[in-house]
N, C-alpha and C positions, 0 to 999 in steps of 0.2 A: 299030432296036430301042428301045422306050421305056426311059428310065433305070431305072425300078423293075424292069422285067423283066430288064435287064442285071445289076443288082445282085443280084437274087434268084438268077439263074443263077450269078453269081460266088460268092456266099456258100454256095449249096447245093453246088457242085462243090468248093470249097475245104474246107469243113468236113466234107463226106462223105469226102474224101481223108484228112483228119486222123483221123476216126473209124475208118477202115479201118486206118490205120497205127499211130497212137499206142498203143492198148492192147496191140498185138501186136509192137511193135518189139523189146523184150527177147527174146521167144521166137524171133523171126526171127533175131536175131544169134546166139543160142545154137544154133539149127538150122544156121546157117552155120559152126559149128565153134568159136565163141568160148566160153571158160569163163565162169563167173558173174562172176569178178573183172574180166575183160576187158570184159564187157557193161556193168558199172557204170562202169568207167573211160571207155569209149567214149561212153556216154550223158552222163557228166559233162563230157567235153570238148566235146560237142555243145552243151550248155547254155552253157558259157563262150563258145563261138564265136558263138552267137546273140546274146549280150549285147553283142558288139562289132559284128557285121555288120549287125544291124538298124538301129541309129542311124547307122552310116556310110552304108548304102544310103539311108536316109531323108534324110540331109543331101545326098547326091548328087542324089536326086530333087528335093528342094526347090531346090537350087542351080541346076539346069538347067530348073526348071519342067516336069518330065517324070515325074510320078507314074505316069501310066497306062502308058507304055512300060516304065518300070522294073518295075512290078508284073507286066506280061505276061512280060517277060524272066525275072524271078526265078521265076515259077511254072513257066515252060517248062523252065528249067534244073533246077529241083527235080524235075520229072517225068522229065527225062532221067537225073538221078542215081539216081532210084528204079529205072529200068529197068536201069541198070548194076549194081545189086545182084543181078540175075539171074545175072551171069557169075562173079564171083570167089569164091574161098574163102580166099585168103591174108589173114591179119589186117591186114597193112599196107595192102593194096589196099582192103579194106573200110573201114579208117580214112580213107583218102584220099577215098573216095566219100562217106562220112558227113560229111567236112569240107565237100565241095562242097554236099551236101544241106543241111547246117545253115546255111551261108553264104547260100544262095539262098532257102531256105524262110523264114528268120527275118523278112525284110522284108514278106512277103506279107500278113499280117494288118494290121500298122500302115499300110501303103500303102492297103489296101482300106478301112480305117476312115477314113483321112484323106479319101479320095475320096467315100465315102458321106456322111460328116458335112458335106462341102462342098456337097452337093446338098440334104440333108435335115437342117438344123441342129436339134439336139435342142430340144424344148420349144416350138417355134414353131408357131403356127397359120398354115398357108400351104398353097397348093396343092402337091401332090406327095406325099411319103411321109415317114414317120417312120423314123429310123435303127433303132429297135427292131424294125421289121418285118423288115429284112434280117438283123439280128443274131439275131433269133428263128428265122428260117429256117436260119441257120447252126447254131444249137443243135439244132434238130430233125434237120438233115442229119447232124450228128455222131452222134446217137443211132442213126439208121438205118445209118450207116456202121459203127459199132461192132458192131451186131447182124449186119449183113451180113458183116463181117470174120470173125467166128467161123464162120459158115456156109460162107464161101468156103474157109477153111483146112480145115475138116472134109471138104468135098467135093472140092476141087481142089488143096489144098496152098498153101504160101507163095508160090510163083511167081505163081499166079493173083492173089493178094492184091497183090503188087507191080505187076502189069500193070494191075489195076483202079485202084489208087491213082495210078499214072502217068497213066492216061487221064483221070482226074478233074482232075489238076493241069494237063494240057494243055487241058482244057475251060475251066478257070479262066483260063488264059492267053489263050484265045480270047475269053472273056466280057469280059476287062479292056479289050479294044479298043472295046467298045460302051458303056462307062460314060463319063460326061462327065469331061473333065479338070478339075482344080481351078482355079477362077478365083481369081486372086491379088489381094490388096489393093494390091500395089505391083509394078512390073516387076522382073524378076530382075536382080540386081546383075551388073555386068560382072566378068569375071575368074573365073567358074566358082564352085567350091565353097569356102566359107569356114567351116572347122570352128569358128572362134572364135564364129560366130553361134550355134552350138548351146549354148555356155556361157551365152549370154544368156537361155536359157530359165529358168535357175535364179534369175534376177533378177525373174521374174514371180511375185508372191505366190500367185495361184491355182494355177499350175503346181506350185509347191513343196508347197502344202498337199495338193493332189490326190495327188501322188506319195506323200507320207507316209501319208495316210489309206488309200489303196489298198493300200500295202505292209502296213500293220498289219491291216486288215480282210480284204482278199482273200487276203493271205498266210496268214492264220490258217486258211483252208480246207485247208491242206496236211495237218494232222493228221486232219481228217475224211476226206479223200480216201484216205488211206493206212491209217487204223486204225479207221474207223467199223464196217466189216464185221467186223473182228477183235473189236471191243468187243461187237457184237451176238451174234456166234457164241459168245463166251465166256459170255454170259448165256443161252445155250440157244435163241436165236432161229433158226428154220429158214431155209434158203436161199430158199424161196418168199416168206416174209414179208420177208426182207431185200431181195429184188428189188422188192417193192411199196414198201417204204420209200424205196429209192433212186430208184425211178421217180417218187415223189411230189415229190422235190426237183427233178428234171429237169423234170417237168411244170409246177411252179410257176415255174421259170426261163423256160420258153417262154411261159407265160401273161402274166408280167410284161412280157417283151419285146414281145409282140404287142398286149396289151390294156390293162394296168394301169399300166405304168411311166410312159409319157409324160404321161397325164392327171394322175397323182399328182405327178410332178415339177413339172408346170406349176402345180399348185395349191399345193404346199408351198414351192417354190423349192429351190435347191441346198443351202443350209445345213441347213434342216430335214429334207430328204430324206436327206442324209448322216448326220445325227444319228439319224434313224429306222433307217437301215441298221446303224450302229454299235451302237445299242441292241438291235436284233434279234439281232445277232451275240453280244452279251454274254449275252442271254437264252438263245440257242440253245446256246452252248458251256457255260454254267453248268449248264443242265439235263442236257446230255449227260454232264457230269462227275459228276452226282449219281445218275442212274438210266438204265436201258436198257429200262424198261417199254414194251411195244409201244404201248399207247394214247397214252402221252406222246410217244414217238418219232413216231407218226403225226401228232401235232399240231404238232411243231416242225420236222419235215423240210421242210414247205412254206415255212418262213422263208428257205430258200435263194433264193426269189424276191426277197427284200429284201436279204439279206446278199451276194448276188452280182449278180443282174440289175439291180435298181434302183440299186445303188451304181455299177455299170458305166455305166449311162445317165447318172447324175449326174456322174461323172467326165468322160464324153465331152462333156456339156454345158458344163462349166467349161473344159475344154481348148479346145473350139471357140470359146468366147467370149473367152477370155483370151489365147490364143496367136495371133500374126499368121499369116495363111495361108501366107506364104512359109516358115514353119517348121512347118507342119502335120504333114508326114510325119515330120520329126525328132522332134517332140513325141510323136507316137503311138508311135514306136519306142522312145524313152527311157522313156516311161510303161510300155509293155508288156513290155519285156525287162529294162531296168535296174531300174525300180521294182517292178512286180508280179512279173516273172519271177525276178529274183535273190532277192527276199524269199521267194517261194514255194520256190525251190530251197534256200535256207538253212534255212527252217523244215521242209522235207521231210527234210533231213539231220538236223536237231535232233529231229524228231518221234519217230524211233526211240528215241533216248536218253530223251526225255521219257516216252514210253509204257512203256519198260522200267523206269524208276524210279518213275513215278507212276501207272501203269496208267490207268484212266479219268479220274483227277483231272488228267491232262495237259490235258484240255480246258479246265480253269480257267486255264491259262496263255494259251490262245488268247482266252479271255474277257478276261483282263487286257490283252492287246494291243489288243483292240477298245476297251477302256475308255480306253487311252492316246490313241486316235484321237478320242474324243468331244469333248475340249476344243478340238480343231482345227477342228471343223465350222463354228462360227459365223464363221470367217474366210472362208468361201465366200459372199461377199456377192452379193446379187442383181444388183448393177450389173456384176459381173464375169462374169456368166453369163446375160445376157439378150439 
């Protein structure tokens, strides 16, 4: 199977499974007999577990130069854990299965990104494919999965959703065997896994800057994801219009991943691209804090293509260029779960209090976070990401 076809299959299966499961997991746990408090607790525990398991799995995969088999094993075990949710109703048993699910699912995206970036290094003119193509496929698959998940539950119930999600994860595990293994800059060290090597990531200037910039700008999307619809409904915007506005942002994300992002990043370089993304976030959140007028929202929602998709491509380019390949999976895991993931989780928790006290003006706090990221962007020098 050609590498591009294998990666397209991997990302389509992986993100379609996420789209099926992610929006409906709270409802699924509630349907399994957990009360609202327990649902929140279980999901919070899962987030904490992923922040630990993904970097650890990444370090193991790097240490043994075995990203592809680690990815396949993790995806298959996550699929098995999904099927096990068909059986129990006891809360402790559900918690145990969610523990296995969180541990095994967390490394799947970082390992996939490390492998894809190793074949299609961002920003380069070369034969092959751009990372944005496979990541854009993932975004489109997530949308289709989320749409299909609702239809599946209505027609066949939650058990059918679990089976479909598990099948997709098994398909991702199979596709992982057909993608190329990451070629290393140096042979693996003897003695197996050295966790101290992961600490060395924080000595790399590009890695530190990317981590902070992504946490501030991407983490700021938490308020939008949780309260944009509430903000719009409070201003009398109907559900159909809200669907169009939300679709605009997702469509912009896919367009940037597929068509606009790589050429723009190649022309601007990582520093200017990151500054553009932070500036777009400042503009987006400032306007959202000031008005909910539909024509204005229709103009700013496509900025998601810059504030998320282009920034993600920029971060991937810097990570690929500045981090040694023998730490690629570890770097992706730390970036995705500790950097962006924990920042998003913290801001998700804070967003409720912010919106309760500031209402729509809470978006100005997110604009301030993006403003803090702006002075860090010049440090993403071209020589670190070329």
